[in-house]
C-alpha positions in Angstrom: 38.9 20.0 11.2 36.3 22.7 10.0 33.3 21.3 8.4 32.9 22.1 4.9 29.9 23.9 3.4 29.0 20.9 1.2 29.3 18.4 4.3 27.2 20.8 6.2 24.7 21.1 3.3 24.6 17.2 2.9 24.2 16.6 6.6 21.0 18.9 6.5 19.7 17.4 3.6 20.0 14.0 5.1 18.2 15.1 8.2 15.5 16.7 6.2 15.0 13.5 4.2 14.8 11.6 7.5 12.4 14.0 9.0 10.2 13.8 6.0 10.1 10.0 6.1 9.0 10.2 9.9 6.3 12.7 8.8 4.9 10.6 6.4 5.1 7.3 8.5 3.2 9.2 11.2 0.6 10.6 8.4 0.0 7.1 7.0 -0.8 5.8 10.6 -3.0 8.8 11.6 -5.0 9.0 8.4 -5.5 5.1 8.4 -7.2 5.6 11.8 -8.9 8.7 11.0 -8.9 10.3 7.5 -10.6 13.4 9.1 -7.7 13.8 11.5 -6.2 17.2 11.7 -2.6 17.8 10.5 -1.8 18.7 14.0 -2.2 15.1 14.8 0.4 14.2 12.4 2.9 16.6 13.8 2.2 15.2 17.4 2.8 11.6 16.4 5.9 12.4 14.5 7.2 14.4 17.3 7.8 17.5 15.2 6.6 21.2 15.3 3.6 22.1 13.3 5.8 24.7 11.4 8.3 22.1 10.6 5.5 20.1 9.1 4.2 23.1 7.1 7.3 23.8 5.6 7.3 20.5 3.7 3.4 20.5 3.2 1.6 23.6 2.7 -1.6 21.8 3.5 -3.3 18.5 4.7 -4.4 18.1 1.0 -0.7 18.2 -0.1 0.3 15.7 2.5 -2.6 13.4 1.4 -1.6 13.7 -2.2 2.0 12.7 -1.3 0.8 9.8 0.6 -1.4 8.4 -2.2 1.1 9.1 -4.9 3.8 7.4 -3.1 1.5 4.3 -2.9 0.8 4.6 -6.6 4.4 4.6 -7.4 4.9 1.5 -5.3 2.2 -0.2 -7.2 3.9 0.6 -10.4 7.3 -0.5 -9.1 5.7 -4.0 -7.9 4.2 -4.5 -11.4 7.3 -3.6 -13.3 9.3 -6.1 -11.1 6.7 -8.7 -11.7 6.7 -8.3 -15.4 10.3 -9.6 -15.5 9.3 -12.9 -14.3 9.2 -15.4 -17.0 6.4 -17.7 -15.8 3.2 -15.9 -16.5 1.1 -17.1 -13.5 4.0 -16.6 -11.1 4.3 -13.0 -12.3 0.6 -12.6 -11.6 0.9 -13.9 -8.2 4.1 -12.0 -7.4 2.5 -8.7 -8.4 -0.5 -9.2 -6.2 1.6 -10.4 -3.3 3.8 -7.4 -3.5 1.1 -5.0 -3.6 -0.6 -6.6 -0.6 2.6 -6.7 1.4 3.2 -3.0 0.6 -0.4 -2.2 1.9 -0.9 0.2 -1.0 -4.8 -0.2 -1.0 -5.4 0.7 2.7 -4.7 4.2 2.1 -6.3 4.4 -1.5 -9.6 3.2 0.2 -9.4 5.6 3.0 -8.4 8.8 1.3 -10.1 8.5 -1.9 -12.1 11.6 -2.6 -10.3 13.7 0.0 -8.0 15.6 -2.3 -7.6 16.8 -6.0 -5.1 14.5 -8.0 -2.4 16.1 -10.0 -2.0 15.5 -13.6 1.0 13.5 -12.8 -1.0 11.2 -10.5 -3.5 10.8 -13.4 -0.6 9.7 -15.7 0.6 7.4 -13.2 -2.7 5.8 -12.5 -3.0 5.0 -16.2 0.2 3.4 -16.3 -0.5 1.4 -13.2 -3.8 0.2 -15.0 -1.9 -0.8 -18.1 0.6 -2.7 -16.1 -2.0 -4.6 -14.1 -3.8 -5.4 -17.5 -0.7 -6.7 -19.0 0.0 -9.0 -16.0 -3.7 -10.0 -16.0 -3.7 -11.0 -19.7 -0.5 -12.9 -19.2 -2.1 -14.9 -16.6 -5.3 -15.4 -18.7 -2.9 -16.7 -21.7 -1.3 -19.2 -19.3 -4.6 -20.8 -18.9 -4.3 -20.6 -15.1 -7.0 -17.9 -14.7 -10.8 -18.4 -14.8 -12.3 -17.3 -18.2 -15.1 -15.4 -16.1 -12.7 -13.2 -14.2 -12.2 -9.6 -15.4 -9.3 -7.1 -14.6 -11.6 -5.0 -12.5 -11.8 -8.0 -10.0 -8.2 -7.2 -9.0 -9.3 -4.2 -7.2 -11.7 -5.9 -5.3 -9.3 -8.7 -4.3 -6.8 -5.9 -3.2 -9.4 -4.1 -1.2 -10.4 -7.3 0.6 -6.9 -8.1 1.6 -6.3 -4.5 2.8 -9.6 -4.7 5.0 -7.8 -7.4 7.0 -6.2 -5.7 10.0 -5.3 -6.5 13.5 -3.4 -4.6 16.2 0.1 -6.5 15.6 1.3 -5.4 12.0 3.4 -8.9 11.5 0.2 -10.7 12.3 -1.6 -8.5 9.9 0.8 -9.3 7.1 0.4 -13.2 7.9 -3.3 -12.9 7.6 -3.4 -10.8 4.4 -1.1 -13.3 2.7 -3.3 -16.1 3.8 -6.6 -14.2 2.6 -4.6 -13.7 -0.7 -4.1 -17.4 -1.3 -7.6 -18.2 -0.7 -8.7 -15.4 -3.1 -6.1 -16.6 -5.7 -7.5 -20.1 -5.4 -10.7 -18.9 -6.4 -9.3 -17.1 -9.4 -7.4 -20.1 -10.5 -9.0 -22.3 -13.2 -6.5 -25.2 -12.1 -7.5 -26.8 -8.6 -4.7 -26.6 -6.3 -3.8 -28.5 -3.0 -1.2 -26.2 -1.9 -1.5 -25.5 1.7 -2.5 -22.0 2.9 0.1 -19.9 4.5 -0.5 -19.6 8.2 -1.0 -19.6 11.0 -4.7 -19.9 10.5 -7.1 -17.3 12.2 -7.5 -18.3 15.8 -11.0 -18.2 17.4 -11.7 -14.8 18.9 -8.7 -13.2 17.1 -10.8 -10.4 15.9 -12.6 -9.6 19.2 -10.5 -6.7 19.9 -12.6 -4.4 17.4 -15.6 -4.7 20.0 -13.6 -3.3 22.9 -14.7 0.2 23.9 -12.3 2.9 23.0 -11.9 5.7 25.5 
């Protein structure tokens, strides 16, 4: 049976979407390792030609903008989802855990100042700040948050979790969730005996950083 133009077009769009996802995943990995890496390194890692990459992103700056804007949208989505939680402290914890698991701040810290944000990114940034403030104020109203904590402390908390990284991605997630639990215990006005998530860091687990890179 002949393929209809609609099916052909749909197949091409689906393939283009898959290619775009591969490029974005490759770009994220490349620029986390080295924000100054050339765009050709992204094409090589993604397994696509440089012309295919440039058809989607006219410049490295366009690609960096897309990566950071995607992270900003994910932050907003996590905050929106957490606001639906009726318990104020649980909503606060759920939001922070979602952002940490999404690894939003790794790129934010690495790529800040490497591109010019768009007006849309500015609007989304303001929306993200409003949502975070709303969750913060709910946590404060619950009586579970220390009175001397300010909303700007959340950025430091998220950056601290993003700084935790080991070669194994699953282990990185485990260690970040443990670090988040430690930091949340410090923010809480109510002492807790809840066990920290594990496994705990092992002796020498971070020694890999000191291996010489060829």
